[in-house]
N, C-alpha and C positions, 0 to 999 in steps of 0.2 A: 474551308479548311484547303481544297484543292487549288484555290487562287494564290494562298499563303504559300504552299509547297512551291507552285510554280514561281512565285515571285523570290523567294529565298534562294531557290535553287539557282537562278541565274544571277543572284547578287553576291556569292560567295567568291572572294578573290583568290583564295587559296586553290581552287578548283582550275582557275585560269594559271597559275602560276605552275602548277601540277602539269598541265598540258604543255605550256611554254617550255619547261624544264626536259620534259620528255621529248619533245620536237628536236630541241638543241642535241641531246644525246643522240638522237636518231641520225641527226646530220653530222655528228661527229665532233661536236662542239661540247663543253663543260655545261653542265646543269647549273641553274641558276634560278634563286628565290625572287628575282627582279621580272614582272611583266613589263615595267615600263621604268623610264628614269623621271625621278621628280625633279622638276626644273622650275625656273621663277616663272615661268610661263602657267604652269600648272599650279593654281592657288587653291585647288580643291582636290578631292578625291575623284577618281575617274568615275563615270558612270557606267552602267552594264554595257550598254552598246560599244563604249569607248574601250572597254575591255576587250570585247569578243573582236573589236577593229584592230587591237594591237597585237592580237594572235593571229587573225588571219593569214597574213603571208607566210608566217612560220608553218601552218598548217599547211597552206599550199605547197610550200617547199618540200614538205613531207609527204605531199600526195595524200592528204588526209581530206580529200573532197567531202566524204560522207560525213564528216565532222562539221566541216564548214555548213554542209546542207542542212545538219540539224540545227544549226544556229538560225540559220536562214529561214527555215520552214518554221521554227517553234518559238523562237524570241520576238516580242512585240514588247517594246519599251512602254507602250501606253498602257498596256495592263498593269504592268508592275508599278507604274508612275500613280494611275488612277487607284490602284488598290492601297500604295502605301500611305497616300495623301487623303485617303478616304473621299475620294472624288468618283464615286460611283454610285449605282442603285442597281437593285436586284429584283427579278420576278422569278418565276419558278423556271422560266426557259432561257431568260437573257440576261446579260450583264452589260449594263448601260455606263460608257464614259462621260464624265462631267468635266469641265474645265480641262480639257485635252484636245489634241488634234485627233482627227478621225483615224482609222486604221483602214489602210488601202490593201485590200485582199482581191487579187485576180482583177485589177484595175477597177474594183467596185469601192467607192468610199463608203465606211460603215461607222456608226456612233454607238453601234451595241453589237454583241456577240452571242451567237447561241451556244449554250452549254453542251447540248447534245452532239450537236454537227461541228462546233469547233474547238471550244476551251477543253471540253473533256478529252477529246483525241489528244489534244498537246500536253495534257497532265500525263497521261497514259504513255506517251512516248519519252516524256521526261523520266519517269519513273523505271521505265525499261533502260534508258540510256544508262542512268545512275547505277541500276543495279548491274548492268554488265560492266560499266567501268570501274565501280567498286570491287567485283569480284576478280575482275583481271588484275587490277592493282594489289590486291591482297594475296592473290595467287601467286604473283611474283615473289612477295615478300617469303611466302611459305614454301616457294621452290628452292630455298638455299638450306638443305639438310645437311649439307657439309661445308668444311672450311674450303675456300677457293682462294688460290694466290693469282693476283691480276697485276697488270701495269697499270699505275694511276699517275695522275699530274697534280701535286699539291705545294706549289703550281709546278715544281720541277719533276722529272721522272722519278717514281718510286716504286719499290715493290710492296703490294697492299695485300692484306690477308682479309678476306670477306669472312666473317663468322657466321657459320651457319648452326642449325640445331633441329632438333625434331619439332621444335616450334617455329621454324623458319629463321629468317635473317636477324641475327643479333649485333649487327654492327660491323666494323672494319677496324682493324689494327695496322698501325706503320710501325715496324720494328725500328727500334734506336734512332728516333727520329729529331729527338730534341735533346739539350746536355743542359744539366743542372750541377754546379759545383763539381764539375769534372767527371760527372757520370752520365751514361746515357739512357734514356728513358723513351719507352713507347708512347705513341699518341694515336688517337682516334676517337671514333663516336660509338658506343655501345650501350646496350640495354642494361640498366641496373636492377638485377631482380629484386634486391632487396628493397629498393625504393618503387619500384616498379614505374620506372621512367626512363627516357633516352638520356645520355649524359655525353659530354664532351670531355675529352681529357688531353692536356697538355696542346691544346691548338689554339694558335694566336691568330686573330682577323686582321689583316691590314688594309681596311677597307678601301683607301686610296689605291693600291695596288690591285685589289681584287675589281674595282673600277675600271681601271686601266687594261687589264686582262679581258674582261668581259666586252669592254669597246673595242678593243682590238679583235677580237673574233666576231663581233657584231660587223665591223667595217669589213673583214676578210669575207664574211658571208655574203654581203652586198657586193662586193669587188667580183665575186665569183658569179654573180647573177647577171642574165643578159638583160632583165627586165624587171620591175615591180609589176606582179600580174594580178594581186587580188586587192591590196589595200596598202596605203604609202603611210598609215599612221606610225607603224614601228619605226619608219625609217626617218620620217620627220622629227620623231621624238629624239632619235639618236642625234639627229643634226643640233637639235635643240641644246642637247647635252655637250655635245662636242662645242658648240658657240660658248657656252657658259664656262667650261674647263679650260679654254684658250691654250690648248697644248698644240703647238705650231704642226707637228705631224699630223696629228689627228683632224687639224683644220684642213691640211692639203688634201689629206686622203678624202674627207668628207665633201670638199669643193669639186673633187674630181668625179665623185660620184654624183653629185646634183648636175653637173654639165653633162655626165654620161647618161643619166636617166633622161635630162631634158632633150639631150639630143635623139635619143630612142623616140620621144613623143614627137619631136619636130620631123623626124623622117616618115613617121607615121602619118602625120599631117600632109607632108608633101607627096605621098603615095594615095591619100583618099581623094577617090574620085566623086563622091557625094558632096556637093557643096555645102549643105547644111549641116553634115557632120564636120567637115573640114572647117568650117566657122566656129564651130566650139573648142577647136584644140587650143588656141591662144591662151584661154584661162586655165587649160590646163598645164601648159607647158610653162607658163611665166613663173609660178612660184618656184620652180627648179632653178632659174636662171637669175631669178633676182636673190635667192638665198645663197646662190654660189658667188655672187657679187658681195653680199653682205657679209659671207664667213670667209672668203678668200680673196676679195678683189685686190688685196695688198700682196698676195701671193704669187697668183698668176696673171697673165696679161688680160686685164678685163675687157679690152676693146672689142674682140669678137663678139663675146657675150652681151654686152651693151648694145652691140649693133643688132643683133638677135631680138633683144627685149624692145628696142625701138620700133623694129620691123613688126613684132607680134602687138604691140601696144597699137600701132597705125591699123593693123587689120581689125582690132577689135572695136574701132570707131564706126 
């Protein structure tokens, strides 16, 4: 039962979407239900580790190192994979992995895990994390005891009334926001007491426009960053989506970012004194420069980037 709880906790996509959305709001951007963009390169659902990768840079930008550490210290894909594929065996003390790569813990390669010293403490930390997160999340809903007027973007600036009650948040209303047959009507999202469910009223979702807004914000976030510090999965997923959309402005901005972050890594390579570490840089830098040529080779002058690519490929030999 404990391993089932462990595995399903890390599997829940909504959990990562909530974390990602809260991070975006914390950074001054709009919340989003998208953790990543589904592109032609992604012909399957993301694995748990990939979901964590997608959110890691957002958590880093929000200085949530403790959450990053929680994932790093407690998530082991080998446990989840072997459990859901019934590729394990048990004794009273040990969980044995079958048809799986071993787990490396403190530089030790292990094919079995002790319940008392390893698995049970991880499960306890997950329960504690979930309990704290759940209470914090629900308390934020319950804190809305009265109506509150705020400025919102839907997508243009509007005045929004957040509806509070003795039972907490009940939704929001935008007054006179839509017009039908010459009359103005309110729109919003609210809790319907009669049907015991959340409902939307007079809201139209223009998904292409929504995607454009979110990609624009994501580009701006990376334009404001001096480097990608924790994980580049989110960034390269953005580049894949830009390539698929083929919007000239987005392609130019994406290309400039690829060159920018490639240059940051090139400068780090040049400053590196340790030859062994220096030799590892070309394989890190090349994906940025090569994708810059692929995405925007017909927008920018490709000659300087191609020269750097040739230099780095020569150093790899």
